[in-house]
One Martini backbone bead per residue (centre of mass of N, CA, C, O) as a GRO file, in nm:
protein
  248
    1MET     BB    1  -1.166   0.160   0.681
    2SER     BB    2  -1.185  -0.183   0.655
    3ILE     BB    3  -0.911  -0.417   0.729
    4THR     BB    4  -0.911  -0.756   0.619
    5ASP     BB    5  -0.724  -1.064   0.725
    6ASP     BB    6  -0.772  -1.439   0.699
    7SER     BB    7  -0.525  -1.608   0.561
    8THR     BB    8  -0.386  -1.706   0.855
    9GLY     BB    9  -0.653  -1.750   1.060
   10LEU     BB   10  -0.690  -1.460   1.111
   11ASP     BB   11  -0.916  -1.180   1.239
   12THR     BB   12  -0.814  -0.863   1.162
   13SER     BB   13  -0.935  -0.535   1.229
   14TRP     BB   14  -0.858  -0.257   1.040
   15THR     BB   15  -0.840   0.101   1.084
   16GLU     BB   16  -0.829   0.371   0.905
   17ALA     BB   17  -0.690   0.660   0.902
   18THR     BB   18  -0.746   0.985   0.878
   19VAL     BB   19  -0.689   1.162   0.574
   20VAL     BB   20  -0.578   1.361   0.339
   21ALA     BB   21  -0.713   1.421   0.042
   22PHE     BB   22  -0.715   1.428  -0.272
   23THR     BB   23  -0.806   1.576  -0.536
   24ALA     BB   24  -1.052   1.477  -0.731
   25GLY     BB   25  -1.148   1.605  -0.985
   26THR     BB   26  -1.214   1.433  -1.276
   27LEU     BB   27  -1.095   1.153  -1.141
   28ASN     BB   28  -1.274   1.024  -0.879
   29THR     BB   29  -1.352   0.753  -1.025
   30VAL     BB   30  -1.361   0.458  -1.194
   31THR     BB   31  -1.592   0.548  -1.379
   32GLN     BB   32  -1.443   0.800  -1.491
   33MET     BB   33  -1.208   0.635  -1.607
   34LEU     BB   34  -1.377   0.474  -1.805
   35THR     BB   35  -1.472   0.724  -1.962
   36GLU     BB   36  -1.193   0.812  -2.059
   37VAL     BB   37  -1.139   0.555  -2.225
   38GLU     BB   38  -1.395   0.559  -2.397
   39GLY     BB   39  -1.341   0.834  -2.544
   40LYS     BB   40  -1.061   0.739  -2.679
   41LEU     BB   41  -1.166   0.486  -2.835
   42LYS     BB   42  -1.434   0.526  -3.003
   43ARG     BB   43  -1.673   0.264  -2.931
   44GLY     BB   44  -1.854   0.360  -2.732
   45THR     BB   45  -2.012   0.196  -2.492
   46LEU     BB   46  -1.913   0.044  -2.214
   47SER     BB   47  -1.962  -0.308  -2.145
   48ALA     BB   48  -2.032  -0.647  -2.106
   49THR     BB   49  -2.037  -0.661  -2.458
   50SER     BB   50  -1.804  -0.519  -2.533
   51SER     BB   51  -1.500  -0.401  -2.726
   52PRO     BB   52  -1.414  -0.380  -2.467
   53THR     BB   53  -1.490  -0.437  -2.158
   54SER     BB   54  -1.546  -0.290  -1.858
   55THR     BB   55  -1.399  -0.508  -1.694
   56GLN     BB   56  -1.130  -0.506  -1.846
   57VAL     BB   57  -1.059  -0.208  -1.795
   58GLN     BB   58  -1.059  -0.225  -1.488
   59THR     BB   59  -0.831  -0.432  -1.471
   60TRP     BB   60  -0.615  -0.246  -1.605
   61LEU     BB   61  -0.628  -0.024  -1.393
   62ILE     BB   62  -0.537  -0.200  -1.155
   63ARG     BB   63  -0.266  -0.284  -1.276
   64ALA     BB   64  -0.149   0.000  -1.293
   65LYS     BB   65  -0.154   0.058  -0.992
   66GLU     BB   66   0.033  -0.182  -0.911
   67GLU     BB   67   0.279  -0.092  -1.082
   68LEU     BB   68   0.324   0.174  -0.944
   69MET     BB   69   0.371   0.054  -0.653
   70GLN     BB   70   0.616  -0.134  -0.739
   71THR     BB   71   0.815   0.107  -0.880
   72LYS     BB   72   0.745   0.303  -0.635
   73SER     BB   73   0.834   0.549  -0.372
   74TYR     BB   74   0.596   0.667  -0.214
   75THR     BB   75   0.500   0.920   0.008
   76PHE     BB   76   0.173   0.817  -0.022
   77ALA     BB   77   0.194   0.490   0.063
   78ARG     BB   78   0.106   0.535   0.342
   79ARG     BB   79  -0.042   0.357   0.621
   80TYR     BB   80  -0.292   0.408   0.874
   81ALA     BB   81  -0.361   0.168   1.137
   82SER     BB   82  -0.604   0.013   1.358
   83ALA     BB   83  -0.622  -0.216   1.650
   84THR     BB   84  -0.756  -0.464   1.857
   85ILE     BB   85  -0.595  -0.620   2.131
   86SER     BB   86  -0.641  -0.872   2.319
   87ALA     BB   87  -0.622  -1.016   2.596
   88ASP     BB   88  -0.347  -1.246   2.576
   89ALA     BB   89  -0.250  -1.159   2.310
   90TYR     BB   90   0.014  -1.216   2.019
   91ARG     BB   91  -0.167  -1.197   1.751
   92ALA     BB   92  -0.170  -1.054   1.407
   93ALA     BB   93  -0.301  -0.963   1.120
   94LEU     BB   94  -0.217  -0.835   0.835
   95PRO     BB   95  -0.275  -0.646   0.597
   96PRO     BB   96  -0.329  -0.713   0.256
   97ASP     BB   97  -0.138  -0.439   0.171
   98TYR     BB   98   0.118  -0.534   0.270
   99ASN     BB   99   0.467  -0.470   0.134
  100GLY     BB  100   0.738  -0.518   0.322
  101GLY     BB  101   0.827  -0.263   0.443
  102GLN     BB  102   0.831  -0.014   0.624
  103MET     BB  103   0.769  -0.017   0.988
  104SER     BB  104   0.535   0.074   1.251
  105VAL     BB  105   0.471   0.037   1.614
  106ARG     BB  106   0.187   0.129   1.833
  107ASP     BB  107   0.091   0.188   2.168
  108GLN     BB  108  -0.181   0.378   2.242
  109THR     BB  109  -0.265   0.308   2.535
  110ASN     BB  110   0.058   0.346   2.646
  111ASN     BB  111   0.231   0.539   2.480
  112ARG     BB  112   0.415   0.338   2.278
  113ASN     BB  113   0.667   0.190   2.129
  114ILE     BB  114   0.726  -0.098   1.917
  115THR     BB  115   0.972  -0.304   1.867
  116ILE     BB  116   1.128  -0.443   1.585
  117TRP     BB  117   1.212  -0.772   1.535
  118PRO     BB  118   1.372  -1.021   1.427
  119PRO     BB  119   1.279  -1.346   1.419
  120ASP     BB  120   1.538  -1.482   1.531
  121ARG     BB  121   1.553  -1.307   1.788
  122PHE     BB  122   1.268  -1.342   1.898
  123PHE     BB  123   1.266  -1.673   1.911
  124LEU     BB  124   1.509  -1.687   2.102
  125LYS     BB  125   1.367  -1.530   2.338
  126PHE     BB  126   1.059  -1.642   2.226
  127PRO     BB  127   0.975  -1.960   2.159
  128ASP     BB  128   0.699  -1.926   2.356
  129VAL     BB  129   0.467  -1.691   2.393
  130ASP     BB  130   0.238  -1.847   2.550
  131GLU     BB  131   0.438  -1.868   2.818
  132GLU     BB  132   0.404  -1.580   2.873
  133SER     BB  133   0.354  -1.320   3.059
  134SER     BB  134   0.141  -1.077   3.096
  135ASN     BB  135   0.179  -0.751   2.933
  136GLU     BB  136   0.349  -0.510   2.803
  137PRO     BB  137   0.450  -0.468   2.501
  138LEU     BB  138   0.797  -0.454   2.379
  139CYS     BB  139   0.776  -0.644   2.121
  140CYS     BB  140   0.815  -0.743   1.770
  141CYS     BB  141   0.713  -0.942   1.476
  142ILE     BB  142   0.748  -1.050   1.137
  143ARG     BB  143   0.535  -1.336   1.041
  144ASN     BB  144   0.351  -1.460   0.807
  145ARG     BB  145   0.163  -1.202   0.806
  146GLU     BB  146   0.242  -1.142   1.113
  147LEU     BB  147   0.202  -1.032   1.449
  148PHE     BB  148   0.430  -1.052   1.721
  149PHE     BB  149   0.399  -1.043   2.074
  150ALA     BB  150   0.615  -0.920   2.352
  151PRO     BB  151   0.429  -0.971   2.555
  152PRO     BB  152   0.138  -1.039   2.625
  153THR     BB  153  -0.145  -0.894   2.682
  154HIS     BB  154  -0.315  -0.756   2.985
  155GLN     BB  155  -0.491  -0.594   2.775
  156ASP     BB  156  -0.669  -0.398   2.596
  157ILE     BB  157  -0.535  -0.278   2.285
  158THR     BB  158  -0.415  -0.016   2.075
  159VAL     BB  159  -0.288  -0.056   1.746
  160GLU     BB  160  -0.048   0.112   1.544
  161ILE     BB  161   0.019   0.126   1.193
  162ASN     BB  162   0.302   0.195   0.966
  163TYR     BB  163   0.289   0.144   0.607
  164ASP     BB  164   0.362  -0.014   0.316
  165ARG     BB  165   0.173  -0.025   0.025
  166SER     BB  166   0.000  -0.164  -0.208
  167GLY     BB  167  -0.240  -0.206  -0.475
  168ASP     BB  168  -0.392  -0.417  -0.276
  169ASP     BB  169  -0.676  -0.339  -0.198
  170ASN     BB  170  -0.964  -0.395  -0.041
  171THR     BB  171  -1.047  -0.206  -0.281
  172ALA     BB  172  -0.978  -0.230  -0.611
  173THR     BB  173  -1.121   0.069  -0.689
  174ASP     BB  174  -0.903   0.223  -0.520
  175PHE     BB  175  -0.767   0.564  -0.615
  176SER     BB  176  -0.752   0.796  -0.388
  177PHE     BB  177  -0.428   0.781  -0.318
  178LEU     BB  178  -0.399   0.908  -0.591
  179PRO     BB  179  -0.307   1.123  -0.788
  180GLU     BB  180  -0.454   1.235  -1.068
  181ILE     BB  181  -0.217   1.194  -1.265
  182GLU     BB  182  -0.206   0.885  -1.206
  183ARG     BB  183  -0.486   0.822  -1.323
  184PHE     BB  184  -0.412   0.895  -1.611
  185TYR     BB  185  -0.194   0.682  -1.643
  186CYS     BB  186  -0.386   0.440  -1.611
  187CYS     BB  187  -0.543   0.502  -1.869
  188ASP     BB  188  -0.309   0.461  -2.067
  189PHE     BB  189  -0.269   0.166  -2.004
  190ALA     BB  190  -0.556   0.069  -2.079
  191LEU     BB  191  -0.539   0.164  -2.373
  192GLY     BB  192  -0.309  -0.021  -2.459
  193GLU     BB  193  -0.461  -0.287  -2.400
  194ALA     BB  194  -0.704  -0.233  -2.587
  195CYS     BB  195  -0.540  -0.204  -2.855
  196GLU     BB  196  -0.426  -0.487  -2.849
  197MET     BB  197  -0.699  -0.637  -2.865
  198LEU     BB  198  -0.769  -0.465  -3.143
  199GLN     BB  199  -0.505  -0.443  -3.322
  200ASP     BB  200  -0.388  -0.141  -3.257
  201TRP     BB  201  -0.063  -0.087  -3.286
  202GLN     BB  202  -0.015   0.218  -3.298
  203ARG     BB  203  -0.177   0.299  -3.040
  204MET     BB  204  -0.041   0.110  -2.849
  205LYS     BB  205   0.242   0.235  -2.868
  206MET     BB  206   0.165   0.519  -2.774
  207TYR     BB  207   0.051   0.439  -2.487
  208ARG     BB  208   0.299   0.289  -2.386
  209GLU     BB  209   0.491   0.531  -2.406
  210LYS     BB  210   0.336   0.713  -2.215
  211TRP     BB  211   0.353   0.535  -1.969
  212LEU     BB  212   0.666   0.515  -1.950
  213PHE     BB  213   0.729   0.815  -1.944
  214ASN     BB  214   0.553   0.893  -1.693
  215LEU     BB  215   0.683   0.698  -1.499
  216GLY     BB  216   0.968   0.819  -1.518
  217PHE     BB  217   0.890   1.108  -1.440
  218SER     BB  218   0.775   1.032  -1.157
  219ARG     BB  219   1.037   0.911  -1.041
  220LYS     BB  220   1.193   1.177  -1.046
  221ALA     BB  221   1.006   1.321  -0.846
  222ASP     BB  222   1.070   1.133  -0.613
  223ALA     BB  223   1.373   1.190  -0.600
  224ARG     BB  224   1.344   1.493  -0.535
  225ARG     BB  225   1.201   1.454  -0.265
  226ARG     BB  226   1.429   1.298  -0.125
  227TRP     BB  227   1.648   1.512  -0.167
  228LYS     BB  228   1.505   1.727   0.004
  229ASP     BB  229   1.502   1.560   0.272
  230TYR     BB  230   1.835   1.580   0.267
  231GLY     BB  231   1.912   1.882   0.194
  232TYR     BB  232   2.072   1.843  -0.075
  233ARG     BB  233   2.231   1.579   0.032
  234CYS     BB  234   2.451   1.349   0.098
  235ILE     BB  235   2.447   1.032   0.255
  236SER     BB  236   2.573   0.805   0.438
  237MET     BB  237   2.554   0.478   0.529
  238PHE     BB  238   2.594   0.545   0.835
  239GLU     BB  239   2.371   0.754   0.868
  240GLU     BB  240   2.135   0.581   0.770
  241SER     BB  241   2.165   0.351   0.976
  242ALA     BB  242   2.142   0.524   1.234
  243THR     BB  243   1.865   0.647   1.175
  244ARG     BB  244   1.697   0.384   1.150
  245SER     BB  245   1.760   0.278   1.449
  246HIS     BB  246   1.577   0.545   1.564
  247GLN     BB  247   1.323   0.450   1.463
  248PRO     BB  248   0.987   0.355   1.538
   0.00000   0.00000   0.00000
């Protein structure tokens, strides 16, 4: 998948790394999710002129996906993507679904990690990166949805980033990174919105409660996964801080 963001004036094309996909199951595509909602609404075929329209239901499905990504720290929310940084360049636009969370940057050409510095430290050391002599990038910083490298590259290099993504995918109808059970949750959310539009208050309440219950249940599952990663023990704030400082 090509991930492009030119909102900052840069046009950096990131290519997503191939990862193991979740089982397609029953809800493999957004069209099948629409069919799931359609069957439970029992109002005939959803179309551009139905009530609700197929476009409205798809919008609600997308909103559900984005709410899931906003409220949960998914272990599968990480995205790996790479891009070519041209010689003498020191800026790259971040992907449009970068969520501002933990991130790592690696120079694949020279087989080394690039340390991320906070902007204040970075620009104190490199007030004008354009004036620096080109070499292998030693560090970078995230500023205004862009990556700044210092020093600028002395050759074309391939940079890989590993980051937390939001639900704002390059393709809005992309639900493939969600486990199928989460796709069913999205359908429940869309059904609640549809029933509200139809003023079917009783069914609206039922589907909203299902959505909230399952969201809470899934967050507990996330917490158990993190607890397992810690070896079922609490770690102190000092251990956590020390560990993070040694991450790539």
